[in-house]
KEMARBA-91203 format. One record per residue (C-alpha): x, y, z; residue in one letter. Coordinates in steps of 0.1 Angstrom, whole numbers, plus 5000, padded with zeros to 4 digits. Each point is the difference from the previous one (the first is absolute). Layout:
BEGIN
XYZA...
END
This chain:
BEGIN
208041608227M500750124966T501650384992L497550164988T498049875026V502150165022S500150354988Y496049994998I500249955033I502450245008I498350284985V496549945013I501749965035Y502650354995S496650134987I497949925036S503050065024L500550394979L495750075003L500649895033I503450255007F497450284980F497349945030Y502550035025S501150314986L497050155005A499449925037Q502850145006L499650314988N495849985021L502149945027L502250364995I496650154993N498749845033Y502950155014L499850344989G496150005009N500949935034K501950295005R497450254982Q497550235023N496549884982Q496950245002T497150014980A496850185001A497449835022K496250015005F499150145031N497949725015L498650245029L498450214975D496649884992A500050084960K503249845000E499149665008I499949794971P497449734993Y501549625000I498849684986T501549715016I499749724978Q501149615014L500349774970P499849655017V499349594989Y499649725023N501650195031E498649795024E502750055027Y500550374996V496150184994M499650015032D503450195012R499550204968L496950175003L500850035040E503350224991N498750194975I497350155023A502450125025K501450244969L499850365015E498250224972Y496550205000P497349764994S498350244977N502950004977K501149584996L498549754983E500649605002I499149784975Q501049615006V500849964964L498849585005D501049734975D499749705020S498649684991T499849825033D498650095030D501450265011T497850274980V497349915024I502050025029E501150354991T496550124988A499449965040K503250175012H498950284973V496650065012K501349985035K502350314994L497750184976Q497950015034E502350185019T499750334972G503249844979L499350064963D501449694987I498049764975V500549654987H500850004961I499649614987T500649894964R498349744981T503249924981N504150105010R500250174967S503250164998G500649865036F501450265024K500550294967A496349954994G498750005037A501850345001L498350154969K496649865003E500250195040G502050304991L496550014973E498450155033I502450095025A499250335018K503450115005G502550234978D502649755019F499949645000I501949795026A500949644992I500649735027F500649614995D498449785026A503549935018D500450395006F499850175034L499850364995P500950245029S496950195013A501450324989D501349884970W497650184977L501450335019K503549974993K499449894958T497950194988V500650325009I502750014974Y497750074973F499550355003K503149984969D497449924975E502649844980E500149735019I497949694990G500849735029V501750005032V501549685010Q501449855036T502549725014R498849685002W500549915038G500449635007H498149835032I501149664998N503550084990R501849775023D497749724995Y502749784979S502250004982T498350064967L498050285014T503150165012R501549974962I496650134987Q500250315022A504050044993F498850014963A497450265005L501850225019D502550064972A497550064981H498050235018F502950205012T502849984973L497649984968E496950205008Q502250305018V502749974974G497950024970R497250275017N503150235011A501050074964K496650004989G500549644980H497149784995F498549845034I497449765005N497149955018F499949705022N496349884992G499250065036T500850265030A500250314980G497350294983I499250024968W498950354989R496549974980K500850214973E503549844995C498449624995I497450144976L502650234979D502349695001A497149774982G498849865035N501149665008W500449674980E500049635001G501849904973D503749995021T499949825033L502050345012T497450304999E501250165026D503550014980L497950034964D498050335013L503050165015S502150004967Y497350134981R498950275027A504150125000Q499850034963L496950235000K502350205027N498949925025W502349975036K500449745029F500550095037K501649745017Y500049955037L502549815018E499650155034D496249904997V500149625009E497049804990T500249595017P499349704981A499949665001E502949824982L499349624984P501149775023V499949674984V502049964961I496449964982S498850305008A503150214996A500349764962R496850144995S500850415007Q503449954982Q498549864970F497150264997R502650295005W503349844977N497149944974K498050335003G503650184999G500649864966A496650074984E500850325007N503149964985F498349954966R497050255010K502350285010S503850004992V499750134962T497250325016S502950085025V502949984975V498250254972S498850205024A501550354992K499250195030H501849725022I503850065010P502549754986F500549925039K496849895009T499249834964K503249775011F498249925042H497049994981G500949704977V502649835029M496950045021H497549824976L503349734994L499849965038N498749594998S501949984970S502849955022M498849725014F500549894963L503350094994C501149785037V498549694990F502050054971I503250045013V499249725024A499549694981V502750134975L502550045025S500349595004I500949954959P502250355003M502349855025L500549714975Y500750234973I502150165020K502049675007N499749894963S501650274981Y502550205013G500250234975H496450145015L500850105033G500050344995W496550004994I499849895035F501150365012E496250104992V498949775035T501750315016S496750184990F497649775019F503050045034I499750394992V496049995000S499749845033T502750225015V498250334984I496249785016L501649965034F501150355007V496150144984C498649775026Y501750085031W499450365001F496249904995T500349745027Y501450185022K497450314994S497149825015I502149745023Q503250205011G503550024995S502849885023G502249695001F497649735012E497150114973N502749994970F500749645014I496249964995D500150144970Y502649844980I497949655014K496550134985I501550134965F501849664993F497149855014T497850164976F502550024973F499749554999S496250045002V499550244978A502549754975L497549705008G497150224989F501350054967S498649774983L496650035010H500150434999N501849964964S497249754988I497650255008A502250294983V500349804970L495849915002E500250405000G502150104971H498249754979M496550135008G498549725013K497050075026R499149865027S497850105031E500550205030F501449755030V499350205029R502249915035T499349825023P499150185036K501149865035F499450235026N502749885017L500050245025D497049865015N501749685021I497049814996K500449994964N502249744979S500950034964W500349605001K495850014995G499950304979N497349884972K501550214974Y503349784999L501049814969A500249635005K501349874966K503649984994L500950184972S502349924968P502250295011N500349845035M502049644983I502050244979L501450215030E500949655009A501649934969A502350325005L500749955040M501449684980V501650204974Y502150215021F501249765027L501549854964F501150344999G501949985031M501249654992Y501550114966S502850225018A501549705018I501149844966P500150334983L502850145031N497750294988D498150225029F499350334987G496549985000L499649715024F498450285027P497650134971F498949574994H499549965039F497550295007M498249904966L499849655021F498850175033L497650214984G498349724974F500049765030G498650275018F497250064977V499049624993F500049875033F498550285017K496549984968S500749665005L498949995043T497450314996A497749804981R496750075016A
END
C-alpha cells in the first residue's frame, strides 16, 4: 500500500469518525433536554370532551396493503375506540392486490351494520403508495382531525380522548404518541428493534420537542390537524418516508408538534430479518431522500434558531450515520496495516479515540432511555449492558444494507414503497414461517454480508501477527453482527 493511498484512507476514515462524533454530541444534547423536560410540570390548553360543543370531528385513516394476517385484528380493535359516534369516521384505505380486499369489505359491512361510520376505499393503482392513499382519503374526509394507524397498531379504547384534547391550542398541527411493542421479548431481533425504537421515542422525540426543535410524525399512532396537512402542501409520494417529509414542511410553516411520551400505542415488531430489512431500507432511504429535499429549506429558514437548524440537519442525517459507520468498519483493517507500516503516522490513530468517546456517549444516553421504560436497578443495568452491545453488533451487521439504502436516497434513485410483512404473532395459532408475504430469494446483499463476516474474521486474525489488539473488540462485534444478519437471513427464507 503506497503512502498516497494510505493518506486517502486516513482522511476518509477520519472524516467519517468525526461525523459520528458530532452525531453522538447531538444525542448527548438531546439527553440533557430529555432530563430537563422530566423535571418540568407541563400544562397545556385542552378540549373539554364533556362539553358537546368542544368535541372535535375525527376521521381515522387506516392505510393497508395486503394485510391478510392482521386486518381482522385491526378492524376489531379500531371499532372499540371510545368516542361519540356522531363525531367519528373511519376510512379503510385499501390498496391491497390480493384476496384480503374481499374479506375486508365483508368485515367493514358488518361494522357498518352496527352503526359505525366506516367506509372501505379502494384504488385501481398504488399511485403515491401510502402517501397517495392518505391524500385521496383526505379529499373526502369529514373530520377536522385525522388519526392514522398502520395495520399492526392497537390503540387503547381511550386513545382518542387522550390525544385530540391537545388541539385546543390552534398552533398545534400534530399530536404523536410513543410506540409500544406487543412482541418485544419474542426474539433477540425484536428486543434489538424495541431497544432502538425506545431510544427514538424517548431520547430523540422528547429531547427535540422539549426545546421546540423539529420532530417527526412517525407515520402512525398520531393525529394531524387537517388544516395543517393542507397548509403544508398535502401528502407527497416522492420519498419513501412521506411522514418525515410532511412533518418538516409543516414545521417550516410554523406549525407546532406535540409529543406524548406517556401515551403508548402498542404495535407488532418484525420477527424475521427479511421483514426488518424491508422496513430498515425504507426508513433509511427515505431519510436520505428527505435530506436532499428539505435540508436547504431548513438551513436557509430565517425564522428558525441556529440550534434548531443544527438538530434538524442532524435529524435528517440520522440514516447517513450508517454509511459513516460502514466506511469506518471497512477501512479499519487497512488502517491497522497502515499503522504498523508507517510508524511516523502513529499520531493519526489518536482519532480512533473519537469512536470510543462516541460509543461511551451513546451508552450513557441509551441507558437513561432504557431505564425510563424498563426501570433502573443493578439487574436491569446488567441486562442493559447485554442488550446495548447486542444492539451495537447487529446495527453494525445492518450497516451494508442500510448504507446502500442511504446511497440510493442521496443519489435520487427511485424505488417502490415496500411494506413490512405483518404476522399477528400474539395469536399462538399463527407462525411467521407460513407468511406468504415474505421474501423467498437469496439477495446479493446477503452474499456480501457473508463476505464481510469473513473479512472481519481476517481483521481479528490480523491482530495476532501485528501484535496490535486495539481494534480486536470492534472487529469481533462486526464479525458477530454480519454473521447474525447473514445466518438469520439465510434461515428465514419463506
